[in-house]
C-alpha positions as CSV (number, residue, x, y, z in Angstrom):
1,M,-21.7,66.1,-64.1
2,L,-22.2,62.3,-63.5
3,N,-22.2,60.0,-66.4
4,D,-25.4,58.0,-65.9
5,E,-24.3,55.1,-68.0
6,Q,-20.9,54.8,-66.3
7,I,-22.6,54.9,-62.9
8,R,-25.1,52.3,-64.0
9,K,-22.3,49.9,-65.0
10,M,-20.5,50.6,-61.7
11,K,-23.6,49.8,-59.7
12,E,-24.1,46.6,-61.7
13,R,-20.5,45.5,-61.1
14,V,-20.7,46.3,-57.4
15,F,-24.1,44.6,-57.0
16,I,-22.8,41.4,-58.7
17,A,-19.6,41.4,-56.5
18,N,-21.7,41.8,-53.4
19,L,-23.9,38.9,-54.3
20,A,-20.7,36.8,-54.9
21,L,-19.8,37.0,-51.2
22,P,-22.7,34.9,-49.7
23,K,-22.4,32.6,-52.7
24,A,-18.8,31.9,-51.8
25,G,-19.7,31.3,-48.2
26,L,-17.9,34.5,-47.0
27,V,-20.9,36.3,-45.7
28,K,-23.9,35.5,-43.5
29,L,-26.8,37.8,-42.9
30,T,-25.5,41.3,-44.0
31,W,-21.9,41.0,-42.7
32,G,-20.0,42.3,-45.7
33,N,-19.7,44.9,-48.4
34,V,-18.0,45.7,-51.7
35,S,-17.2,49.0,-53.2
36,E,-15.6,50.3,-56.4
37,I,-13.9,53.6,-57.1
38,D,-13.7,55.6,-60.4
39,R,-11.1,58.3,-59.7
40,D,-11.6,60.0,-63.1
41,L,-15.3,60.2,-62.5
42,G,-14.9,61.2,-58.9
43,V,-17.2,58.6,-57.4
44,I,-17.4,55.5,-55.1
45,V,-20.2,53.0,-55.4
46,I,-20.8,50.8,-52.4
47,K,-23.4,48.4,-50.9
48,P,-26.2,50.0,-48.9
49,S,-26.2,49.4,-45.1
50,G,-27.9,46.4,-43.6
51,V,-29.9,45.4,-46.7
52,P,-30.3,41.6,-47.0
53,Y,-28.6,40.2,-50.1
54,S,-31.8,38.5,-51.2
55,K,-33.6,41.8,-51.4
56,M,-30.9,44.0,-52.8
57,K,-31.0,45.4,-56.3
58,A,-28.4,47.0,-58.5
59,E,-30.1,50.3,-58.3
60,D,-29.9,50.2,-54.5
61,M,-26.1,50.6,-54.7
62,V,-25.0,53.9,-53.1
63,V,-23.0,56.6,-55.0
64,T,-20.7,59.0,-53.1
65,D,-17.9,61.3,-54.0
66,L,-14.3,60.5,-53.2
67,D,-14.8,61.7,-49.6
68,G,-17.8,59.5,-49.0
69,K,-20.5,62.2,-49.4
70,L,-23.7,61.1,-50.9
71,L,-24.3,62.1,-54.5
72,E,-27.7,60.6,-55.0
73,E,-30.8,60.3,-52.9
74,G,-31.6,56.8,-51.7
75,M,-30.4,54.3,-49.2
76,K,-27.7,54.9,-46.6
77,A,-24.2,53.7,-47.5
78,S,-22.5,50.8,-45.8
79,S,-21.3,51.7,-42.3
80,D,-17.8,50.7,-43.4
81,L,-17.7,53.4,-46.2
82,S,-15.3,55.6,-44.3
83,T,-12.8,52.7,-44.0
84,H,-13.0,52.2,-47.8
85,V,-12.5,55.9,-48.4
86,I,-9.3,55.9,-46.3
87,L,-8.0,52.9,-48.2
88,Y,-8.7,54.5,-51.6
89,K,-6.9,57.7,-50.6
90,A,-3.8,55.8,-49.3
91,F,-3.6,53.0,-51.8
92,K,-3.8,55.0,-55.1
93,D,-3.7,52.0,-57.4
94,I,-6.6,49.9,-56.1
95,G,-10.0,49.9,-57.7
96,S,-12.2,48.0,-55.3
97,V,-12.4,47.1,-51.6
98,V,-14.1,44.2,-49.9
99,H,-14.9,43.6,-46.2
100,T,-16.3,40.4,-44.8
101,H,-16.6,38.5,-41.5
102,S,-15.5,35.3,-43.2
103,K,-15.0,32.6,-40.5
104,Y,-11.4,31.6,-40.9
105,A,-9.9,35.0,-41.6
106,V,-11.8,36.3,-38.5
107,M,-10.3,33.6,-36.4
108,W,-6.8,34.9,-37.2
109,A,-8.0,38.5,-36.7
110,Q,-9.5,37.7,-33.3
111,A,-6.3,35.9,-32.3
112,G,-4.4,39.1,-33.3
113,R,-2.1,37.1,-35.6
114,G,-0.8,37.8,-39.1
115,L,-1.3,34.9,-41.5
116,P,2.1,33.3,-42.4
117,A,2.8,32.0,-45.9
118,Y,2.9,28.3,-45.2
119,G,2.4,27.2,-48.8
120,T,2.2,28.0,-52.5
121,T,-1.6,28.5,-52.4
122,H,-0.9,31.5,-50.2
123,A,2.1,32.6,-52.4
124,D,0.1,32.7,-55.6
125,T,-1.9,35.7,-54.3
126,F,-0.1,37.2,-51.3
127,Y,3.6,38.0,-51.4
128,G,4.3,37.1,-47.8
129,S,2.4,37.1,-44.6
130,V,-1.0,38.8,-44.5
131,P,-0.6,41.3,-41.6
132,C,-2.8,41.8,-38.6
133,T,-3.2,45.4,-37.3
134,R,-2.7,46.5,-33.8
135,Q,-5.7,46.8,-31.6
136,L,-7.5,50.1,-31.8
137,T,-7.5,52.2,-28.7
138,A,-10.6,53.1,-26.8
139,E,-10.1,56.7,-27.9
140,E,-9.8,55.8,-31.5
141,V,-13.0,53.6,-31.4
142,N,-15.0,56.3,-29.7
143,R,-13.7,59.2,-31.9
144,A,-14.3,57.8,-35.3
145,Y,-14.3,54.0,-35.4
146,E,-14.6,53.4,-39.2
147,I,-12.1,56.1,-40.1
148,E,-9.6,54.9,-37.5
149,T,-10.0,51.3,-38.8
150,G,-8.8,52.7,-42.2
151,H,-5.9,54.5,-40.5
152,V,-4.7,51.5,-38.6
153,I,-4.7,49.4,-41.8
154,V,-2.6,52.1,-43.6
155,E,-0.3,52.4,-40.5
156,T,0.3,48.7,-40.6
157,F,1.3,48.7,-44.2
158,Q,3.6,51.7,-43.7
159,E,5.3,50.3,-40.6
160,Q,5.8,46.9,-42.2
161,K,6.9,48.5,-45.5
162,L,4.3,46.4,-47.4
163,D,3.1,47.0,-51.0
164,P,-0.7,46.9,-51.0
165,L,-0.7,45.5,-54.5
166,A,1.6,42.6,-53.5
167,V,-0.3,42.0,-50.3
168,P,-3.9,42.7,-51.2
169,G,-5.5,42.2,-47.9
170,V,-5.2,42.7,-44.1
171,L,-6.7,41.4,-40.9
172,V,-8.0,44.0,-38.5
173,Y,-7.4,43.0,-34.9
174,G,-10.5,41.6,-33.3
175,H,-12.6,42.5,-36.3
176,G,-12.0,40.8,-39.6
177,P,-10.5,41.0,-43.1
178,F,-10.4,43.6,-45.7
179,T,-9.1,42.9,-49.2
180,W,-8.8,44.9,-52.4
181,G,-8.0,44.6,-56.0
182,A,-8.0,46.3,-59.4
183,N,-11.7,45.7,-59.8
184,P,-14.6,44.2,-57.7
185,Q,-14.2,40.7,-59.2
186,K,-10.5,40.6,-58.3
187,A,-11.1,42.0,-54.8
188,V,-13.7,39.4,-54.1
189,E,-11.4,36.7,-55.4
190,N,-8.7,37.9,-53.0
191,S,-11.3,37.6,-50.1
192,I,-12.0,34.0,-51.2
193,V,-8.3,33.1,-51.3
194,L,-7.7,34.8,-47.9
195,D,-10.3,32.7,-46.2
196,E,-9.1,29.5,-47.8
197,I,-5.5,30.0,-46.8
198,A,-6.6,31.1,-43.3
199,E,-8.3,27.7,-42.9
200,M,-5.3,25.9,-44.5
201,A,-2.9,27.6,-42.1
202,L,-5.1,26.8,-39.1
203,Q,-5.1,23.1,-40.0
204,T,-1.4,23.1,-40.9
205,E,-0.5,24.4,-37.5
206,G,-2.7,21.7,-36.0
207,I,-0.8,19.0,-37.9
208,N,2.6,20.5,-37.2
209,S,2.9,23.1,-34.5
210,K,6.5,23.8,-35.4
211,I,5.8,24.5,-39.1
212,K,7.7,27.5,-40.6
213,P,6.8,29.6,-43.6
214,I,7.9,28.4,-47.0
215,P,11.4,29.6,-48.1
216,Q,11.7,32.9,-49.9
217,Y,12.8,31.3,-53.2
218,L,9.5,29.3,-53.3
219,L,7.4,32.3,-52.3
220,D,9.2,34.3,-55.1
221,K,8.6,31.6,-57.7
222,H,4.9,31.2,-57.1
223,Y,4.1,34.9,-56.7
224,F,6.1,36.2,-59.6
225,R,5.0,33.5,-62.1
226,K,1.5,35.1,-61.7
227,H,2.5,38.7,-61.1
228,G,4.8,41.3,-62.6
229,K,6.5,41.7,-66.0
230,N,7.9,38.2,-66.2
231,A,4.6,36.4,-65.2
232,Y,3.9,33.3,-67.3
233,Y,0.9,31.7,-65.7
234,G,-2.3,31.6,-67.6
235,Q,-3.3,32.4,-71.2
C-alpha cells in the first residue's frame, strides 16, 4: 500500500527539481523532465508530459511503479519515462534522473562527440570524459524509441567500463543529455555542471584547437578531493 505522506514528499521534491531546470536556463518550453525513485516504496515520480512549467503543480507529478505503470489517476507521464526506468534498473545506486535539451550539451550530442575533461571544473563532478552514445538504428527508433534510448546509454557505459556514479551523465547522439544523482537536487546540479563544462569545452577548443585533456593526476586530485572516502572538500 502506498504511503501517502512519502508520495507527497516525493512529488514536492520532483516538482521543485523540475522548476529548477528553467530557472537554471537548461530548459525552454517543456523540453525537460526530472524523476525520483524510491525502491523500497516501489515507486517512481516524474513530471507530466508536455505541461508548461508555469502551470505545473506538485500534485500534477505522476506516480508509477518500478516498471513505469501508472499507480494513480491523473496526467500522462513524461514521454521519457521509459528511458528513466531503464536507467534505474541498470544503475542500482542512483535516486534521480534528469533529461534536458540544454544548449551546449546538445551541441556535443548533435556532433556525436563525448565531452573531454579539459579542466578541473569538469573533474570536480565527472571522473573523465562524458560519453556520447552511438546513433540509434532506424529499427531501434521505430521499435521502442524511449526504451532503446535507455538501452544505448547502458550499452555505452558497459562497453566503456564506466561507473555511473563517477560519471553521472551521458550525451545521447543527436538528442541530448541525461544526468543522474542520489536525489533530484544532485541530479539537477549535475545537469547544470554538464552544460557549463560543455560550453567551456567548446570555447576552449576555439581558443586552442590542439588542446588535450588534463593529465590523470590532476583529474584524480580534483575528483577525489570531493568524492570517495578520502574527500576533504566542504564542511
